[in-house]
N, CA, C and O atoms as CSV, one atom per row, in Angstrom:
chain,resi,resn,atom,element,x,y,z
A,1,MET,N,N,15.915,-50.822,19.176
A,1,MET,CA,C,14.521,-50.193,18.516
A,1,MET,C,C,14.246,-48.628,18.971
A,1,MET,O,O,14.171,-48.220,20.130
A,2,ALA,N,N,14.121,-47.898,17.818
A,2,ALA,CA,C,13.683,-46.234,17.949
A,2,ALA,C,C,12.703,-46.251,19.129
A,2,ALA,O,O,11.917,-47.170,19.357
A,3,LYS,N,N,12.843,-45.087,19.881
A,3,LYS,CA,C,11.847,-44.457,20.673
A,3,LYS,C,C,10.681,-44.014,20.037
A,3,LYS,O,O,10.917,-43.338,19.037
A,4,GLN,N,N,9.479,-44.183,20.303
A,4,GLN,CA,C,8.314,-43.554,19.655
A,4,GLN,C,C,8.168,-42.188,20.443
A,4,GLN,O,O,8.132,-42.149,21.673
A,5,SER,N,N,8.095,-41.176,19.705
A,5,SER,CA,C,7.682,-39.693,20.374
A,5,SER,C,C,6.338,-39.720,20.605
A,5,SER,O,O,5.583,-40.439,19.952
A,6,SER,N,N,5.939,-38.920,21.572
A,6,SER,CA,C,4.591,-38.589,22.042
A,6,SER,C,C,3.716,-38.027,20.827
A,6,SER,O,O,4.116,-37.012,20.257
A,7,ALA,N,N,2.721,-38.552,20.477
A,7,ALA,CA,C,1.842,-38.144,19.339
A,7,ALA,C,C,1.025,-36.863,19.742
A,7,ALA,O,O,0.461,-36.161,18.903
A,8,THR,N,N,1.005,-36.589,21.227
A,8,THR,CA,C,0.181,-35.449,21.611
A,8,THR,C,C,0.833,-33.982,21.459
A,8,THR,O,O,1.778,-33.647,22.173
A,9,PRO,N,N,0.388,-33.302,20.686
A,9,PRO,CA,C,1.022,-32.050,20.493
A,9,PRO,C,C,0.967,-31.106,21.599
A,9,PRO,O,O,-0.087,-31.104,22.235
A,10,ALA,N,N,1.955,-30.243,21.985
A,10,ALA,CA,C,1.947,-29.365,23.065
A,10,ALA,C,C,0.925,-28.276,22.990
A,10,ALA,O,O,0.798,-27.648,21.939
A,11,THR,N,N,0.292,-28.049,23.890
A,11,THR,CA,C,-0.656,-26.880,23.711
A,11,THR,C,C,-0.101,-25.734,23.748
A,11,THR,O,O,0.712,-25.425,24.620
A,12,PRO,N,N,-0.499,-24.914,22.740
A,12,PRO,CA,C,0.076,-23.315,22.703
A,12,PRO,C,C,-0.066,-22.433,23.667
A,12,PRO,O,O,-1.114,-22.316,24.302
A,13,SER,N,N,1.009,-21.711,23.870
A,13,SER,CA,C,0.731,-20.697,25.053
A,13,SER,C,C,-0.244,-19.764,24.306
A,13,SER,O,O,-0.637,-19.853,23.143
A,14,SER,N,N,-0.570,-18.765,25.333
A,14,SER,CA,C,-1.759,-17.686,25.133
A,14,SER,C,C,-0.853,-16.743,23.910
A,14,SER,O,O,-1.417,-16.306,22.906
A,15,TYR,N,N,0.433,-16.555,24.156
A,15,TYR,CA,C,1.186,-15.590,23.213
A,15,TYR,C,C,1.221,-16.268,21.889
A,15,TYR,O,O,0.977,-15.630,20.865
A,16,GLU,N,N,1.514,-17.528,21.869
A,16,GLU,CA,C,1.400,-18.299,20.456
A,16,GLU,C,C,0.023,-18.252,19.920
A,16,GLU,O,O,-0.090,-17.952,18.732
A,17,ARG,N,N,-1.165,-18.531,20.690
A,17,ARG,CA,C,-2.336,-18.268,19.946
A,17,ARG,C,C,-2.540,-16.941,19.638
A,17,ARG,O,O,-3.246,-16.794,18.640
A,18,LEU,N,N,-2.126,-15.839,20.204
A,18,LEU,CA,C,-2.271,-14.507,19.725
A,18,LEU,C,C,-1.567,-14.333,18.668
A,18,LEU,O,O,-2.130,-13.639,17.821
A,19,GLY,N,N,-0.256,-14.811,18.330
A,19,GLY,CA,C,0.450,-14.722,17.247
A,19,GLY,C,C,-0.335,-15.378,16.092
A,19,GLY,O,O,-0.490,-14.694,15.080
A,20,VAL,N,N,-0.798,-16.503,16.122
A,20,VAL,CA,C,-1.258,-17.161,15.097
A,20,VAL,C,C,-2.561,-16.375,14.583
A,20,VAL,O,O,-2.708,-16.138,13.384
A,21,ARG,N,N,-3.420,-16.015,15.471
A,21,ARG,CA,C,-4.638,-15.101,15.179
A,21,ARG,C,C,-4.249,-13.823,14.467
A,21,ARG,O,O,-4.908,-13.454,13.495
A,22,VAL,N,N,-3.226,-13.141,14.897
A,22,VAL,CA,C,-2.975,-11.919,14.210
A,22,VAL,C,C,-2.147,-12.253,12.863
A,22,VAL,O,O,-2.224,-11.424,11.955
A,23,GLN,N,N,-1.382,-13.379,12.676
A,23,GLN,CA,C,-0.889,-13.474,11.542
A,23,GLN,C,C,-1.795,-14.155,10.483
A,23,GLN,O,O,-1.477,-14.156,9.294
A,24,LYS,N,N,-2.859,-14.697,10.913
A,24,LYS,CA,C,-4.006,-15.170,9.739
A,24,LYS,C,C,-4.629,-13.818,9.217
A,24,LYS,O,O,-4.833,-13.683,8.011
A,25,ILE,N,N,-4.932,-12.816,10.114
A,25,ILE,CA,C,-5.305,-11.609,9.820
A,25,ILE,C,C,-4.538,-11.023,8.657
A,25,ILE,O,O,-5.043,-10.769,7.563
A,26,ILE,N,N,-3.096,-10.806,9.035
A,26,ILE,CA,C,-2.256,-10.082,8.211
A,26,ILE,C,C,-2.063,-10.801,6.813
A,26,ILE,O,O,-1.940,-10.174,5.761
A,27,ASN,N,N,-2.048,-12.309,6.919
A,27,ASN,CA,C,-1.999,-12.959,5.662
A,27,ASN,C,C,-3.124,-13.261,4.842
A,27,ASN,O,O,-3.029,-13.913,3.802
A,28,SER,N,N,-4.378,-12.715,5.375
A,28,SER,CA,C,-5.565,-12.803,4.570
A,28,SER,C,C,-5.476,-12.123,3.247
A,28,SER,O,O,-4.940,-11.016,3.191
A,29,PRO,N,N,-5.978,-12.718,2.128
A,29,PRO,CA,C,-5.849,-12.169,0.872
A,29,PRO,C,C,-6.496,-10.605,0.866
A,29,PRO,O,O,-6.044,-9.722,0.137
A,30,THR,N,N,-7.498,-10.431,1.689
A,30,THR,CA,C,-7.854,-8.919,1.693
A,30,THR,C,C,-6.662,-8.045,2.248
A,30,THR,O,O,-6.374,-7.022,1.628
A,31,ALA,N,N,-6.054,-8.340,3.218
A,31,ALA,CA,C,-4.920,-7.561,3.874
A,31,ALA,C,C,-3.707,-7.442,2.977
A,31,ALA,O,O,-3.009,-6.432,2.887
A,32,GLN,N,N,-3.529,-8.585,2.318
A,32,GLN,CA,C,-2.335,-8.517,1.561
A,32,GLN,C,C,-2.429,-7.666,0.400
A,32,GLN,O,O,-1.472,-6.952,0.102
A,33,LYS,N,N,-3.619,-7.672,-0.369
A,33,LYS,CA,C,-4.009,-7.010,-1.433
A,33,LYS,C,C,-3.924,-5.291,-1.070
A,33,LYS,O,O,-3.511,-4.431,-1.849
A,34,ALA,N,N,-4.412,-5.077,0.267
A,34,ALA,CA,C,-4.402,-3.747,0.529
A,34,ALA,C,C,-3.017,-3.204,1.394
A,34,ALA,O,O,-2.817,-2.027,1.693
A,35,LYS,N,N,-2.204,-4.241,1.685
A,35,LYS,CA,C,-1.010,-4.078,2.313
A,35,LYS,C,C,-1.422,-3.321,3.736
A,35,LYS,O,O,-0.804,-2.337,4.143
A,36,ALA,N,N,-2.341,-3.802,4.305
A,36,ALA,CA,C,-2.904,-3.130,5.496
A,36,ALA,C,C,-3.928,-3.979,6.213
A,36,ALA,O,O,-4.783,-4.584,5.565
A,37,ALA,N,N,-3.864,-4.047,7.625
A,37,ALA,CA,C,-4.621,-5.058,8.461
A,37,ALA,C,C,-5.212,-4.330,9.503
A,37,ALA,O,O,-4.498,-3.435,9.955
A,38,LEU,N,N,-6.349,-4.470,10.023
A,38,LEU,CA,C,-6.651,-3.842,11.302
A,38,LEU,C,C,-7.010,-5.025,12.455
A,38,LEU,O,O,-7.703,-6.003,12.175
A,39,VAL,N,N,-6.527,-4.827,13.575
A,39,VAL,CA,C,-6.473,-5.789,14.561
A,39,VAL,C,C,-7.044,-5.160,15.880
A,39,VAL,O,O,-6.956,-3.953,16.107
A,40,PHE,N,N,-7.638,-6.057,16.740
A,40,PHE,CA,C,-8.036,-5.682,17.860
A,40,PHE,C,C,-7.583,-6.722,19.031
A,40,PHE,O,O,-7.493,-7.930,18.812
A,41,ARG,N,N,-7.328,-6.178,20.195
A,41,ARG,CA,C,-7.066,-7.343,21.340
A,41,ARG,C,C,-8.304,-7.793,21.753
A,41,ARG,O,O,-9.241,-6.996,21.800
A,42,LEU,N,N,-8.459,-9.032,22.081
A,42,LEU,CA,C,-9.703,-9.717,22.272
A,42,LEU,C,C,-9.784,-9.651,23.718
A,42,LEU,O,O,-8.688,-9.685,24.278
A,43,PRO,N,N,-10.922,-9.554,24.551
A,43,PRO,CA,C,-10.981,-9.388,25.913
A,43,PRO,C,C,-10.185,-10.670,26.670
A,43,PRO,O,O,-9.611,-10.326,27.704
A,44,ASP,N,N,-10.082,-11.877,26.366
A,44,ASP,CA,C,-9.316,-12.906,26.926
A,44,ASP,C,C,-7.955,-12.814,26.697
A,44,ASP,O,O,-7.217,-13.617,27.268
A,45,GLU,N,N,-7.473,-11.935,25.927
A,45,GLU,CA,C,-5.875,-11.868,25.619
A,45,GLU,C,C,-5.331,-10.999,26.785
A,45,GLU,O,O,-6.027,-10.253,27.474
A,46,ILE,N,N,-4.070,-11.183,26.908
A,46,ILE,CA,C,-3.271,-10.539,28.039
A,46,ILE,C,C,-2.625,-8.974,27.598
A,46,ILE,O,O,-1.847,-8.868,26.651
A,47,GLU,N,N,-2.940,-8.132,28.189
A,47,GLU,CA,C,-2.486,-6.941,27.695
A,47,GLU,C,C,-0.969,-6.760,27.271
A,47,GLU,O,O,-0.514,-6.141,26.309
A,48,ASP,N,N,-0.297,-7.495,28.290
A,48,ASP,CA,C,1.106,-7.222,28.297
A,48,ASP,C,C,1.585,-8.016,26.921
A,48,ASP,O,O,2.385,-7.494,26.144
A,49,GLU,N,N,1.029,-9.294,26.705
A,49,GLU,CA,C,1.400,-9.907,25.538
A,49,GLU,C,C,0.886,-9.369,24.067
A,49,GLU,O,O,1.396,-9.714,23.001
A,50,TRP,N,N,-0.174,-8.497,24.206
A,50,TRP,CA,C,-0.621,-7.735,23.127
A,50,TRP,C,C,0.403,-6.540,22.918
A,50,TRP,O,O,0.687,-6.171,21.779
A,51,ASN,N,N,0.877,-6.023,23.896
A,51,ASN,CA,C,1.819,-4.786,23.511
A,51,ASN,C,C,3.049,-5.471,23.075
A,51,ASN,O,O,3.705,-4.906,22.200
A,52,GLN,N,N,3.461,-6.581,23.533
A,52,GLN,CA,C,4.671,-7.338,23.175
A,52,GLN,C,C,4.640,-7.532,21.689
A,52,GLN,O,O,5.470,-7.057,20.914
A,53,MET,N,N,3.528,-8.332,21.336
A,53,MET,CA,C,3.192,-8.515,19.737
A,53,MET,C,C,3.294,-7.320,19.013
A,53,MET,O,O,4.098,-7.345,18.081
A,54,LEU,N,N,2.598,-6.144,19.234
A,54,LEU,CA,C,2.726,-4.966,18.560
A,54,LEU,C,C,4.295,-4.514,18.448
A,54,LEU,O,O,4.817,-4.252,17.365
A,55,GLU,N,N,4.864,-4.467,19.486
A,55,GLU,CA,C,6.341,-3.914,19.592
A,55,GLU,C,C,7.035,-4.670,18.523
A,55,GLU,O,O,7.697,-4.084,17.666
A,56,GLU,N,N,6.878,-6.153,18.556
A,56,GLU,CA,C,7.737,-6.979,17.603
A,56,GLU,C,C,7.217,-6.688,16.078
A,56,GLU,O,O,8.015,-6.597,15.144
A,57,ILE,N,N,6.026,-6.574,15.941
A,57,ILE,CA,C,5.507,-6.266,14.646
A,57,ILE,C,C,6.210,-4.823,14.206
A,57,ILE,O,O,6.780,-4.799,13.115
A,58,ALA,N,N,6.190,-3.797,14.904
A,58,ALA,CA,C,6.667,-2.382,14.557
A,58,ALA,C,C,8.078,-2.536,14.368
A,58,ALA,O,O,8.590,-1.676,13.652
A,59,GLU,N,N,8.924,-3.529,14.890
A,59,GLU,CA,C,10.289,-3.555,14.555
A,59,GLU,C,C,10.729,-3.875,13.116
A,59,GLU,O,O,11.872,-3.687,12.699
A,60,ASN,N,N,9.797,-4.334,12.458
A,60,ASN,CA,C,10.008,-4.566,11.174
A,60,ASN,C,C,10.190,-3.628,10.307
A,60,ASN,O,O,9.425,-2.671,10.431
A,61,ASP,N,N,11.099,-3.570,9.300
A,61,ASP,CA,C,11.134,-2.426,8.273
A,61,ASP,C,C,9.973,-2.470,7.494
A,61,ASP,O,O,9.246,-3.443,7.295
A,62,ASN,N,N,9.845,-1.113,6.991
A,62,ASN,CA,C,8.587,-0.877,6.096
A,62,ASN,C,C,7.160,-1.178,6.710
A,62,ASN,O,O,6.172,-1.259,5.981
A,63,VAL,N,N,7.105,-1.311,7.839
A,63,VAL,CA,C,5.897,-1.444,8.766
A,63,VAL,C,C,5.493,-0.102,9.517
A,63,VAL,O,O,6.377,0.592,10.018
A,64,THR,N,N,4.293,0.223,9.587
A,64,THR,CA,C,3.696,1.298,10.438
A,64,THR,C,C,2.549,0.966,11.073
A,64,THR,O,O,1.601,0.436,10.494
A,65,LEU,N,N,2.570,1.250,12.272
A,65,LEU,CA,C,1.385,1.015,13.224
A,65,LEU,C,C,0.559,2.211,13.349
A,65,LEU,O,O,1.234,3.240,13.343
A,66,ALA,N,N,-0.775,2.397,13.467
A,66,ALA,CA,C,-1.479,3.339,13.880
A,66,ALA,C,C,-2.574,2.988,14.791
A,66,ALA,O,O,-3.556,2.371,14.378
A,67,TRP,N,N,-2.440,3.373,16.068
A,67,TRP,CA,C,-3.612,3.301,16.927
A,67,TRP,C,C,-4.840,3.976,16.883
A,67,TRP,O,O,-4.742,5.196,17.007
A,68,ARG,N,N,-6.040,3.493,16.731
A,68,ARG,CA,C,-7.273,3.962,16.611
A,68,ARG,C,C,-7.893,4.404,17.853
A,68,ARG,O,O,-7.569,3.894,18.926
A,69,ASP,N,N,-8.890,5.453,17.754
A,69,ASP,CA,C,-9.597,5.651,19.040
A,69,ASP,C,C,-10.668,4.398,19.458
A,69,ASP,O,O,-11.110,4.279,20.600
A,70,ASP,N,N,-10.935,3.681,18.579
A,70,ASP,CA,C,-11.686,2.443,18.921
A,70,ASP,C,C,-11.089,1.347,19.671
A,70,ASP,O,O,-11.754,0.404,20.099
A,71,GLY,N,N,-9.647,1.490,19.852
A,71,GLY,CA,C,-8.971,0.441,20.299
A,71,GLY,C,C,-8.360,-0.606,19.498
A,71,GLY,O,O,-7.752,-1.571,19.962
A,72,GLY,N,N,-8.580,-0.330,18.125
A,72,GLY,CA,C,-7.884,-1.235,17.149
A,72,GLY,C,C,-6.497,-0.787,16.849
A,72,GLY,O,O,-6.056,0.208,17.425
A,73,VAL,N,N,-5.885,-1.347,16.120
A,73,VAL,CA,C,-4.278,-0.908,15.722
A,73,VAL,C,C,-4.320,-1.330,14.133
A,73,VAL,O,O,-4.434,-2.495,13.755
A,74,GLN,N,N,-4.223,-0.324,13.368
A,74,GLN,CA,C,-4.112,-0.579,11.974
A,74,GLN,C,C,-2.711,-0.697,11.629
A,74,GLN,O,O,-1.955,0.203,11.996
A,75,ILE,N,N,-2.182,-1.853,10.860
A,75,ILE,CA,C,-0.972,-2.190,10.596
A,75,ILE,C,C,-0.565,-2.012,9.103
A,75,ILE,O,O,-0.967,-2.916,8.371
A,76,PHE,N,N,0.088,-1.112,8.567
A,76,PHE,CA,C,0.338,-0.743,7.104
A,76,PHE,C,C,1.668,-1.096,7.094
A,76,PHE,O,O,2.434,-0.865,8.029
A,77,TRP,N,N,2.115,-1.916,5.572
A,77,TRP,CA,C,3.287,-2.225,5.209
A,77,TRP,C,C,3.501,-1.829,3.878
A,77,TRP,O,O,2.598,-1.434,3.140
A,78,THR,N,N,4.906,-1.947,3.500
A,78,THR,CA,C,5.310,-1.638,2.106
A,78,THR,C,C,5.932,-2.754,1.585
A,78,THR,O,O,6.466,-3.397,2.489
A,79,VAL,N,N,6.080,-3.251,0.479
A,79,VAL,CA,C,6.967,-4.259,-0.020
A,79,VAL,C,C,7.894,-3.520,-0.975
A,79,VAL,O,O,7.534,-2.943,-2.002
A,80,PRO,N,N,9.386,-3.630,-0.407
A,80,PRO,CA,C,10.276,-2.905,-1.271
A,80,PRO,C,C,10.369,-3.510,-2.704
A,80,PRO,O,O,9.992,-4.672,-2.854
A,81,LYS,N,N,10.832,-2.822,-3.743
A,81,LYS,CA,C,10.843,-3.367,-4.896
A,81,LYS,C,C,12.321,-3.864,-5.087
A,81,LYS,O,O,13.307,-3.325,-4.583
A,82,GLU,N,N,12.320,-5.017,-5.923
A,82,GLU,CA,C,13.451,-5.759,-6.265
A,82,GLU,C,C,14.329,-4.946,-7.007
A,82,GLU,O,O,13.830,-4.139,-7.790
A,83,ASP,N,N,15.733,-5.033,-6.878
A,83,ASP,CA,C,16.578,-4.459,-7.630
A,83,ASP,C,C,16.793,-5.172,-9.071
A,83,ASP,O,O,17.590,-4.700,-9.882
């Protein structure tokens, strides 16, 4: 007889929750249309994780980050044309 796996999903880490939140902002219809998104670190988010997330985003081709005076980070991207 097969073992049943636990139906309880693992609790996402704080970094995973941050990633999901930023991904939702970037994938919103408004951001996709503008090819830009504005993100802010929330008070309960760990600064090192925030910086790691921004570094990983910046590593992508065709992506530019712009730090704003109000603490926000503007993410811009271009979609390369298909050949």
